[in-house]
C-alpha positions as CSV (number, residue, x, y, z in Angstrom):
1,M,17.3,-125.5,72.3
2,S,17.9,-129.2,72.8
3,A,16.3,-130.8,75.8
4,F,19.3,-133.0,76.2
5,I,22.5,-130.9,75.7
6,K,23.4,-129.0,78.8
7,E,23.4,-125.2,78.5
8,A,27.0,-125.1,79.8
9,S,28.0,-127.3,76.9
10,V,26.2,-125.1,74.4
11,Q,28.0,-122.1,75.8
12,A,31.3,-124.0,75.6
13,V,30.7,-124.7,71.9
14,L,29.8,-121.0,71.2
15,A,33.0,-120.0,73.0
16,A,35.2,-122.5,71.1
17,A,33.7,-122.2,67.7
18,N,35.4,-119.7,65.4
19,I,32.5,-118.2,63.4
20,V,34.8,-116.8,60.8
21,D,36.3,-120.2,60.0
22,V,32.8,-121.8,59.8
23,V,31.3,-119.1,57.6
24,S,34.4,-119.0,55.4
25,G,33.6,-122.6,54.3
26,Y,30.5,-121.2,52.5
27,T,31.6,-117.7,51.3
28,S,34.8,-115.7,50.9
29,L,35.3,-113.2,53.7
30,R,37.5,-110.0,53.7
31,K,38.5,-108.2,56.9
32,R,37.1,-104.7,57.2
33,G,38.0,-102.9,60.4
34,T,36.8,-105.1,63.3
35,T,34.4,-107.2,61.2
36,Y,34.5,-109.4,58.1
37,V,32.4,-108.9,54.9
38,G,31.5,-111.0,52.0
39,L,28.8,-112.1,49.6
40,C,25.8,-113.5,51.4
41,P,25.5,-117.3,51.2
42,F,21.7,-117.1,51.8
43,H,20.8,-115.0,48.7
44,Q,22.4,-113.9,45.4
45,E,24.1,-110.5,45.4
46,K,26.9,-108.7,43.6
47,T,27.8,-106.2,46.3
48,P,28.8,-107.7,49.7
49,S,26.3,-107.0,52.4
50,F,27.0,-110.0,54.7
51,T,28.9,-109.1,57.9
52,V,30.6,-111.4,60.4
53,S,31.7,-110.2,63.8
54,A,34.4,-112.4,65.3
55,D,34.3,-110.6,68.6
56,R,30.6,-110.9,69.1
57,G,30.3,-114.3,67.4
58,L,27.5,-113.1,65.2
59,Y,26.6,-112.7,61.5
60,Y,24.1,-110.5,59.8
61,C,23.1,-109.8,56.2
62,F,22.0,-106.2,55.5
63,G,20.5,-107.4,52.2
64,C,18.2,-110.3,53.2
65,G,18.0,-109.9,57.0
66,E,19.5,-113.3,57.9
67,G,21.4,-113.2,61.1
68,G,22.4,-115.2,64.2
69,D,25.3,-116.9,65.9
70,V,27.4,-119.8,64.6
71,V,24.9,-122.4,65.6
72,T,22.1,-120.6,63.8
73,F,24.3,-120.3,60.7
74,L,25.0,-124.0,60.6
75,E,21.3,-124.8,61.2
76,H,20.3,-122.7,58.2
77,M,23.1,-123.6,55.9
78,E,22.9,-127.4,56.5
79,N,19.2,-127.7,57.4
80,L,20.1,-129.1,60.8
81,S,18.3,-129.1,64.1
82,F,19.7,-127.1,67.0
83,A,21.1,-130.2,68.6
84,E,22.6,-131.5,65.4
85,A,24.4,-128.1,64.7
86,V,25.8,-128.0,68.3
87,E,27.0,-131.6,68.0
88,Q,28.7,-131.0,64.6
89,L,30.4,-127.9,66.0
90,A,31.5,-129.7,69.1
91,Q,33.1,-132.4,67.1
92,R,34.9,-129.9,64.8
93,F,36.2,-127.7,67.7
94,G,37.0,-130.5,70.2
95,V,34.3,-129.8,72.8
96,T,33.0,-132.6,74.9
97,L,29.2,-132.3,75.3
98,E,27.4,-133.1,78.5
99,Y,23.7,-134.2,78.4
100,E,20.9,-133.7,80.8
101,E,19.8,-136.6,83.0
102,G,17.4,-138.9,81.1
103,A,19.3,-138.5,77.9
104,T,21.3,-141.8,78.2
105,R,18.7,-143.6,76.1
106,D,19.0,-140.9,73.4
107,V,22.8,-141.2,73.4
108,G,22.4,-144.9,73.0
109,R,20.1,-144.4,70.1
110,K,22.7,-142.1,68.5
111,D,25.4,-144.7,68.9
112,R,23.1,-147.3,67.3
113,E,22.4,-144.9,64.4
114,A,26.1,-144.2,64.0
115,R,26.8,-147.9,63.6
116,L,24.1,-148.2,61.0
117,L,25.4,-145.2,59.1
118,T,28.9,-146.7,59.1
119,L,27.5,-150.0,57.8
120,L,25.6,-148.2,55.0
121,D,28.6,-146.3,54.0
122,K,30.8,-149.4,53.9
123,A,28.0,-151.1,51.9
124,A,28.2,-148.3,49.3
125,T,31.9,-148.7,49.1
126,F,31.5,-152.5,48.7
127,Y,29.0,-152.0,45.8
128,E,31.3,-149.4,44.2
129,R,34.3,-151.7,44.2
130,H,32.2,-154.6,42.8
131,L,31.1,-152.4,39.9
132,W,34.5,-150.9,38.9
133,E,37.1,-153.5,40.1
134,T,35.6,-156.9,39.3
135,E,34.9,-158.9,36.2
136,K,31.4,-159.6,37.5
137,G,30.7,-155.8,37.3
138,R,31.4,-155.8,33.5
139,T,27.6,-156.2,32.7
140,A,26.7,-153.2,34.7
141,R,29.6,-151.1,33.3
142,E,28.4,-152.0,29.8
143,Y,24.9,-151.0,30.7
144,L,26.1,-147.6,31.9
145,K,28.1,-147.1,28.8
146,R,25.1,-147.8,26.6
147,R,23.1,-145.3,28.6
148,G,25.9,-142.7,27.8
149,L,26.9,-142.3,31.5
150,S,30.6,-141.8,32.1
151,E,32.6,-143.4,34.9
152,E,33.4,-139.9,36.2
153,V,29.8,-138.9,36.9
154,C,28.9,-142.4,38.2
155,R,31.8,-142.2,40.7
156,A,30.7,-138.7,41.8
157,F,27.4,-140.2,42.9
158,R,29.0,-143.5,44.2
159,V,27.0,-145.7,41.8
160,G,27.7,-149.4,42.4
161,F,26.7,-153.0,41.6
162,S,25.5,-155.6,44.0
163,P,26.9,-159.2,43.5
164,D,24.3,-161.6,42.1
165,E,24.7,-163.8,45.2
166,W,22.5,-164.6,48.1
167,R,25.0,-163.6,50.8
168,G,27.7,-161.6,49.1
169,L,27.3,-158.4,51.2
170,F,26.2,-160.3,54.3
171,S,29.4,-162.3,54.4
172,R,31.6,-159.3,54.0
173,A,29.7,-157.3,56.7
174,A,29.7,-160.2,59.1
175,K,33.5,-160.5,58.9
176,Q,33.7,-156.8,59.8
177,G,31.7,-157.4,63.0
178,F,28.2,-156.2,62.0
179,T,25.3,-158.3,63.3
180,D,22.3,-159.8,61.6
181,R,20.1,-157.3,63.4
182,E,22.2,-154.3,62.2
183,L,22.1,-155.5,58.6
184,E,18.3,-155.9,58.9
185,E,17.8,-152.5,60.4
186,A,19.9,-151.0,57.7
187,G,17.6,-152.6,55.1
188,L,20.5,-154.5,53.5
189,V,19.3,-158.1,54.2
190,V,15.9,-159.9,54.3
191,R,15.1,-162.6,56.8
192,Q,13.1,-165.6,55.6
193,G,12.8,-169.1,57.1
194,G,15.2,-168.3,59.9
195,R,18.0,-167.3,57.4
196,V,19.1,-163.9,56.1
197,Y,20.1,-163.1,52.6
198,D,21.1,-160.0,50.6
199,R,18.1,-157.7,49.7
200,F,20.0,-156.4,46.6
201,R,21.3,-159.0,44.2
202,G,22.6,-158.3,40.7
203,R,21.3,-154.7,40.7
204,L,22.8,-151.4,39.8
205,M,23.0,-149.6,43.1
206,F,22.3,-145.9,43.7
207,P,23.1,-144.7,47.3
208,L,20.4,-142.5,48.8
209,V,22.4,-139.8,50.4
210,D,21.0,-137.0,52.6
211,H,22.0,-133.3,52.3
212,R,24.9,-134.0,54.8
213,G,26.4,-136.7,52.6
214,R,25.4,-139.6,54.8
215,V,24.2,-142.8,53.0
216,L,20.8,-143.7,54.4
217,G,19.6,-146.3,52.0
218,F,19.8,-147.6,48.4
219,G,17.8,-147.8,45.2
220,G,18.6,-150.9,43.1
221,R,17.8,-151.3,39.4
222,T,17.7,-154.6,37.7
223,L,19.6,-155.1,34.5
224,T,17.4,-158.0,33.4
225,D,13.7,-158.5,32.8
226,E,13.3,-159.2,36.5
227,T,10.4,-157.6,38.3
228,P,10.2,-155.3,40.1
229,K,12.4,-153.0,38.0
230,Y,13.5,-151.1,41.1
231,V,14.0,-152.3,44.7
232,N,14.4,-149.6,47.4
233,S,15.5,-149.8,51.0
234,P,12.6,-150.2,53.5
235,E,11.9,-147.5,56.0
236,G,13.9,-148.0,59.2
237,P,15.8,-146.2,62.0
238,V,17.7,-144.0,59.5
239,Y,15.9,-144.1,56.2
240,R,12.5,-142.4,55.7
241,K,10.8,-142.5,52.4
242,G,9.8,-139.1,51.1
243,Q,12.3,-137.2,53.2
244,L,15.3,-137.4,50.8
245,L,16.1,-135.8,47.4
246,Y,18.5,-137.8,45.3
247,G,21.5,-135.7,44.3
248,L,20.8,-132.9,46.8
249,Y,24.2,-133.3,48.5
250,Q,26.1,-133.0,45.3
251,A,23.9,-130.2,44.0
252,R,23.8,-127.9,47.1
253,K,26.4,-125.4,45.9
254,A,25.1,-125.3,42.3
255,I,21.6,-124.7,43.6
256,A,22.8,-121.8,45.7
257,Q,24.7,-120.3,42.9
258,A,21.9,-120.6,40.4
259,D,19.2,-119.8,43.0
260,E,17.2,-122.5,41.4
261,V,16.6,-126.3,41.7
262,V,15.6,-128.5,38.8
263,V,13.6,-131.5,39.9
264,V,13.5,-134.7,37.8
265,E,12.1,-138.1,38.5
266,G,14.9,-140.7,38.3
267,Y,18.5,-141.4,39.3
268,T,19.8,-141.6,35.8
269,D,18.1,-138.4,34.9
270,V,20.2,-136.6,37.5
271,L,23.4,-138.3,36.3
272,A,22.8,-137.4,32.7
273,L,21.9,-133.8,33.4
274,V,24.9,-133.3,35.7
275,Q,27.1,-134.8,33.0
276,A,25.7,-132.4,30.5
277,G,26.5,-129.4,32.7
278,M,23.2,-128.9,34.6
279,E,24.4,-129.4,38.1
280,N,21.6,-127.9,40.1
281,V,19.4,-131.0,39.7
282,V,17.8,-133.4,42.1
283,A,15.3,-136.3,41.8
284,S,12.1,-137.1,43.6
285,M,13.1,-140.8,43.1
286,G,10.0,-141.7,41.1
287,T,7.6,-141.1,44.0
288,A,5.0,-138.4,44.4
289,L,6.8,-135.3,45.7
290,T,6.2,-134.7,49.4
291,E,6.0,-131.6,51.6
292,A,9.2,-132.7,53.3
293,Q,11.0,-132.7,50.0
294,I,9.7,-129.3,49.1
295,G,10.9,-128.1,52.5
296,L,14.4,-129.4,51.8
297,M,14.5,-127.5,48.5
298,M,13.3,-124.3,50.1
299,R,16.3,-124.4,52.5
300,F,18.5,-123.7,49.4
301,T,16.2,-121.8,47.1
302,R,12.6,-120.7,46.5
303,N,12.9,-121.2,42.7
304,V,11.7,-124.7,41.7
305,T,11.6,-126.0,38.2
306,F,10.2,-129.4,37.2
307,M,11.5,-131.5,34.2
308,F,9.6,-134.8,34.1
309,D,9.2,-137.4,31.4
310,A,7.2,-136.1,28.4
311,D,4.4,-138.7,28.6
312,R,1.0,-138.7,30.2
313,A,2.2,-140.1,33.5
314,G,5.1,-137.6,33.6
315,T,2.8,-134.7,32.8
316,E,0.3,-135.7,35.6
317,A,3.1,-136.1,38.1
318,M,4.5,-132.7,37.1
319,L,1.1,-131.1,37.6
320,R,0.7,-132.7,41.1
321,S,4.2,-131.7,42.2
322,G,3.8,-128.2,40.9
323,Q,0.6,-127.7,42.8
324,L,2.2,-128.9,46.0
325,A,5.0,-126.4,45.5
326,R,2.4,-123.7,44.8
327,A,0.7,-124.6,48.1
328,Q,4.0,-123.7,49.8
329,S,3.8,-120.2,48.4
330,L,6.3,-120.9,45.6
331,R,5.9,-120.0,41.9
332,P,7.0,-123.3,40.3
333,M,8.3,-123.4,36.7
334,V,8.3,-126.1,34.1
335,M,10.8,-127.3,31.4
336,V,9.0,-129.2,28.7
337,L,10.8,-132.0,26.8
338,P,10.0,-133.2,23.3
339,A,7.1,-135.7,23.3
340,G,8.1,-139.2,24.5
341,R,11.5,-138.1,25.8
342,D,12.9,-138.2,29.4
343,P,15.6,-135.9,30.8
344,A,18.3,-138.5,30.5
345,D,17.6,-139.1,26.8
346,A,17.6,-135.3,26.1
347,A,20.9,-134.8,28.0
348,V,22.8,-137.8,26.6
349,E,21.7,-137.5,23.0
350,G,21.6,-133.7,22.7
351,G,24.1,-132.6,25.3
352,A,24.3,-129.1,26.6
353,E,22.9,-127.6,23.4
354,A,19.7,-129.6,23.7
355,L,19.3,-128.7,27.4
356,A,19.9,-125.0,26.5
357,R,16.9,-125.2,24.1
358,V,14.7,-126.9,26.7
359,K,15.8,-124.3,29.3
360,A,15.0,-121.4,26.9
361,G,11.4,-122.7,26.7
362,K,10.9,-122.7,30.5
363,M,7.5,-121.5,31.5
364,S,5.4,-121.0,34.6
365,L,3.4,-123.9,36.0
366,L,0.3,-121.8,35.4
367,R,1.1,-121.5,31.7
368,F,1.8,-125.2,31.5
369,E,-1.6,-126.0,33.2
370,L,-3.4,-123.6,30.9
371,M,-1.8,-125.1,27.8
372,Q,-2.7,-128.6,28.9
373,A,-6.4,-127.5,29.4
374,L,-6.5,-125.7,26.1
375,E,-4.9,-128.5,24.1
376,R,-6.9,-131.3,25.6
377,G,-10.3,-129.5,25.4
378,D,-12.6,-129.1,22.4
379,T,-12.2,-125.5,21.3
380,S,-13.9,-126.0,17.9
381,T,-17.4,-125.4,19.1
382,P,-19.0,-122.7,21.3
383,E,-20.1,-125.4,23.8
384,G,-16.6,-126.8,24.0
385,R,-15.0,-123.4,24.5
386,V,-17.4,-122.8,27.4
387,K,-16.3,-126.0,29.1
388,V,-12.6,-125.2,28.5
389,F,-13.0,-121.7,29.9
390,D,-14.6,-123.1,33.0
391,Q,-11.5,-125.2,33.5
392,V,-9.3,-122.2,32.7
393,R,-11.1,-120.2,35.4
394,R,-10.6,-123.0,38.0
395,I,-6.9,-123.1,37.2
396,M,-6.5,-119.3,37.4
397,A,-8.4,-119.2,40.7
398,Q,-5.6,-121.3,42.3
399,V,-3.0,-118.5,41.7
400,E,-2.9,-115.6,44.1
401,S,-0.7,-113.3,42.0
402,P,-2.8,-110.9,39.8
403,K,0.3,-110.2,37.7
404,E,0.9,-113.9,37.0
405,R,-2.8,-114.3,35.9
406,E,-2.7,-111.2,33.7
407,E,0.4,-112.5,31.9
408,E,-1.6,-115.5,30.6
409,I,-4.7,-113.6,29.4
410,P,-3.3,-113.3,25.8
411,L,-2.7,-117.0,25.6
412,V,-6.3,-117.8,26.7
413,A,-7.7,-115.1,24.4
414,D,-5.9,-116.4,21.4
415,R,-6.8,-120.1,21.9
416,L,-10.5,-119.3,22.6
417,R,-10.8,-116.6,20.0
418,L,-11.8,-113.9,22.4
419,S,-10.4,-110.4,23.1
420,N,-8.1,-109.8,26.1
421,E,-10.7,-107.5,27.6
422,S,-13.4,-110.2,27.4
423,V,-11.2,-112.8,29.0
424,A,-10.2,-110.4,31.8
425,L,-13.9,-109.5,32.4
426,L,-15.0,-113.1,32.5
427,L,-12.2,-114.0,34.9
428,R,-13.1,-111.1,37.3
429,G,-16.7,-112.2,37.3
430,G,-15.7,-115.8,38.0
431,R,-13.4,-114.9,40.9
432,A,-16.1,-112.7,42.4
433,R,-18.7,-115.5,42.3
434,S,-16.1,-117.9,43.6
435,A,-15.4,-115.7,46.6
436,A,-19.2,-115.2,47.2
437,R,-19.6,-119.0,47.4
438,G,-16.7,-119.2,49.9
439,G,-14.1,-120.4,47.4
440,G,-10.4,-120.1,48.1
441,A,-9.7,-117.4,45.6
442,R,-9.6,-113.8,46.8
443,P,-11.6,-111.2,44.8
444,A,-9.8,-108.3,43.3
445,G,-9.8,-105.4,45.7
446,P,-7.6,-103.0,47.8
447,L,-5.8,-105.8,49.7
448,P,-2.6,-105.9,47.6
449,L,-2.2,-102.1,48.0
450,A,-2.9,-102.5,51.8
451,Q,-0.1,-105.1,52.0
452,R,2.3,-102.7,50.3
453,L,1.4,-100.0,52.7
454,L,1.9,-102.3,55.6
455,A,5.3,-103.3,54.2
456,S,6.3,-99.7,54.2
457,E,5.1,-99.3,57.8
458,T,7.1,-102.4,58.8
459,T,10.3,-100.9,57.3
460,I,9.8,-97.6,59.2
461,E,9.3,-99.6,62.5
462,R,12.4,-101.7,61.9
463,E,14.6,-98.7,61.0
464,F,13.4,-96.8,64.1
465,L,14.4,-99.8,66.3
466,V,17.9,-99.9,64.7
467,A,18.3,-96.2,65.2
468,A,17.3,-96.5,68.8
469,A,19.8,-99.3,69.4
470,C,22.5,-97.0,67.9
471,N,21.6,-94.1,70.1
472,S,20.8,-95.8,73.4
473,A,21.2,-92.8,75.7
474,Q,18.7,-90.6,73.7
475,A,16.4,-93.6,73.0
476,C,15.6,-94.5,76.6
477,E,13.3,-91.5,77.0
478,I,11.6,-92.0,73.6
479,L,11.1,-95.7,74.2
480,E,9.5,-95.1,77.7
481,A,6.8,-92.9,76.0
482,L,5.9,-95.5,73.4
483,T,3.7,-98.5,73.7
484,P,3.6,-101.9,71.8
485,E,0.6,-100.6,69.9
486,H,2.9,-98.1,68.1
487,F,4.2,-101.2,66.1
488,N,1.9,-102.9,63.7
489,D,4.2,-105.8,62.9
490,P,4.2,-108.6,65.6
491,S,8.0,-109.2,65.2
492,N,8.7,-105.5,65.5
493,R,6.5,-105.3,68.5
494,E,8.4,-108.1,70.2
495,V,11.7,-106.5,69.5
496,F,10.5,-103.1,70.8
497,V,9.6,-104.7,74.1
498,G,12.9,-106.5,74.4
499,L,15.0,-103.4,73.4
500,R,13.1,-101.2,75.8
501,E,13.7,-103.6,78.7
502,A,17.3,-104.0,77.8
503,L,18.1,-100.3,77.5
504,L,16.2,-99.3,80.6
505,K,17.8,-102.1,82.7
506,A,21.2,-101.0,81.4
507,R,20.5,-97.4,82.4
508,S,19.5,-98.4,85.9
509,L,22.6,-100.5,86.3
510,G,24.8,-97.9,84.7
511,E,26.3,-100.6,82.5
512,E,25.7,-100.0,78.8
513,S,27.4,-103.3,77.8
514,S,24.6,-105.3,79.7
515,A,22.1,-104.1,77.0
516,V,24.2,-105.7,74.3
517,E,24.5,-109.0,76.2
518,E,20.7,-109.0,76.7
519,L,20.1,-108.4,73.0
520,K,22.6,-111.2,72.1
521,W,20.6,-113.6,74.3
522,R,17.4,-112.6,72.6
523,A,19.0,-113.0,69.2
524,R,19.2,-116.8,69.7
525,S,15.5,-117.0,68.8
526,G,15.0,-118.7,65.4
527,S,12.1,-116.3,64.6
528,Q,12.1,-113.1,62.5
529,A,12.4,-111.2,65.7
530,G,15.6,-113.1,66.5
531,A,17.2,-112.0,63.2
532,L,16.3,-108.3,64.0
533,F,17.8,-108.6,67.5
534,V,21.0,-109.7,65.7
535,R,20.9,-106.7,63.5
536,L,20.5,-104.4,66.5
537,V,23.6,-105.9,68.1
538,M,25.6,-105.6,64.9
539,E,24.5,-102.0,64.2
540,A,24.8,-100.7,67.8
541,D,28.4,-99.7,67.6
542,Q,28.6,-98.9,63.9
543,G,27.4,-95.3,64.3
544,R,25.5,-95.3,61.0
545,Y,22.3,-93.9,62.5
546,S,22.6,-90.4,64.0
547,T,20.4,-88.8,66.6
548,A,18.8,-86.8,63.7
549,V,17.8,-90.0,62.0
550,L,16.4,-91.3,65.3
551,E,14.3,-88.2,65.7
552,E,12.9,-88.4,62.1
553,L,12.1,-92.1,62.4
554,H,10.4,-91.4,65.8
555,L,8.2,-88.8,64.2
556,R,7.3,-91.1,61.3
557,L,6.5,-93.9,63.7
558,Q,4.2,-91.6,65.5
559,E,2.6,-90.5,62.3
560,Q,1.8,-94.1,61.3
561,Y,0.4,-94.9,64.7
562,L,-1.8,-91.8,64.8
563,K,-3.2,-92.4,61.2
564,R,-4.2,-96.0,62.2
565,E,-5.9,-94.7,65.4
566,I,-7.7,-91.9,63.6
567,A,-9.0,-94.3,60.9
568,A,-10.2,-96.7,63.6
569,L,-12.1,-93.9,65.5
570,R,-13.7,-92.6,62.3
571,E,-14.9,-96.1,61.5
572,A,-16.3,-96.4,65.1
573,L,-18.2,-93.1,64.6
574,D,-19.6,-94.3,61.3
575,Q,-21.0,-97.4,62.9
576,A,-22.0,-96.1,66.3
577,G,-23.2,-92.6,65.4
578,D,-22.5,-89.6,67.7
579,N,-20.3,-90.3,70.6
580,S,-18.9,-87.3,72.4
581,R,-16.0,-89.2,74.0
582,V,-14.8,-90.7,70.7
583,Q,-15.2,-87.4,69.0
584,R,-13.0,-85.6,71.6
585,R,-10.4,-88.2,71.3
586,L,-10.5,-88.0,67.5
587,V,-10.0,-84.2,67.6
588,N,-7.1,-84.5,70.0
589,L,-5.4,-87.1,67.8
590,E,-5.9,-85.1,64.7
591,R,-4.2,-82.1,66.4
592,L,-1.4,-84.3,67.5
593,L,-1.0,-85.6,64.0
594,Q,-0.8,-82.1,62.7
595,S,2.0,-81.4,65.2
596,V,3.9,-84.5,64.2
597,R,3.7,-83.6,60.5
598,A,4.8,-80.0,61.3
599,G,7.8,-81.6,63.0
600,L,8.6,-83.6,60.0
601,L,8.4,-80.6,57.7
602,N,10.9,-78.7,59.9
603,L,13.5,-81.5,59.7
604,D,16.4,-81.3,57.3
605,P,15.9,-84.4,55.1
606,E,19.7,-84.8,54.5
607,E,20.8,-84.3,58.1
608,G,22.4,-87.4,59.6
609,R,22.3,-89.4,56.4
610,S,25.4,-90.7,54.7
């Protein structure tokens, strides 16, 4: 929650904001009973599992687990901070916000930033008009035509042209009341010898727009032999290098629909690909990809594909960017262009058909890395193959997924003239030695299976909590007898404590509705627990979990807990030897486990299930 917006103002925004209207801007909703349903805007699906409750002011997806109130929705959809989301909703629904004492300085900063954003937007319009409406813009128009870029796509990205004058933009901005200082802070002018002059002169202008559509800076390309080839806005109050992706604002919906983002290097690469029909594309703007840029992409999709220039520099940049994406637990993919080509060339000269061929050859970053190592190394001699295999082993060790590694074994075996079994054996030996030396790779072992088993336990825990919320009267006694240790997942443990407190408090007050209000308050957390609290509220009055289901899930929860406790006691006995107290507890727990399993056997597996 913002340290500056008063809680009363936040509540006023939540009361005024129509969550159905807001969500409808991102997905089509259909009324069903007292709620609205539609396709989830957070993940791809064919059957609607996304539910919006206008009465409660909440949303929840039963497919991916996303949930929250209208502020949370806007935060997640637009990648906004809490304060930004509240302010945007306040503006939309006509709520005047009040700030805590001490926020005056912050409000002043926001006013200053608003002035700079207005100035930058007006500058973009000025450059646009100079490109398309003046005779002096003819040179730039002819350049774009030679590059095969249409006026339509250029206008969609607000491409412009800066006058080849020392004070062209400065004079226009001064007439509109903007000061020298504001022009400097916006990065539009340079001060030298006590005078200011335009930073961008005679350059093709690419507005650098954030994911909210705000112009934060510019990239300017020369149309002559002048150096440098590109001039970019300096960092300032609103522009931060490495925190923007060119084209993200225009590509947001296409990225969500494709559940994939294609990353290229330059501005014209984006324009050419969009013109050829590939709209889910953004550019890193010629700089090394940053964690902030990866984070922006992950807000819209976890599927990232790189398409960089097909030269040595482009290949190295693609490898670095891909490894950064992998470090964020992504599985990056690569589209490889013909040698010496860049994405703009391929799109303009070959059109959609050429891009379809490139897309058909898409491969994982791991395969691309292995192919580079195998092609650059000497595989003609035994000594050379040994060196290449050492590099292959290092590349493979960076990948956590056993399945992904196994998929590439035939490629390595074919190039090094080995059998698949021999490559697999060598890789296993290498990973074991790497782990013994304290390397980052994890040796093959039971952990993947353990993770699957834990995932199954987590599901039982969550389903039990939902069933308890749906049967609050019967659940109180059950919850009183349980402890946080019955829940292995930290988020589930947190939700159990909150649900138990809410239900027991409501029972003591004799007001069932107070439990729902308590859960709604806890749902405002941005954590995984917060999303589960949302689900509890949404499910509480749906009646989809009967008391029979609650009983079954309670027994399964106990079974899981007892099995963990018994395993821990057996391990303690193995390490400490005979211990009568531990043995007595072990016997008691094993008897209890038998009783729980007998209870499960006596249940009708179909009772209470729809």
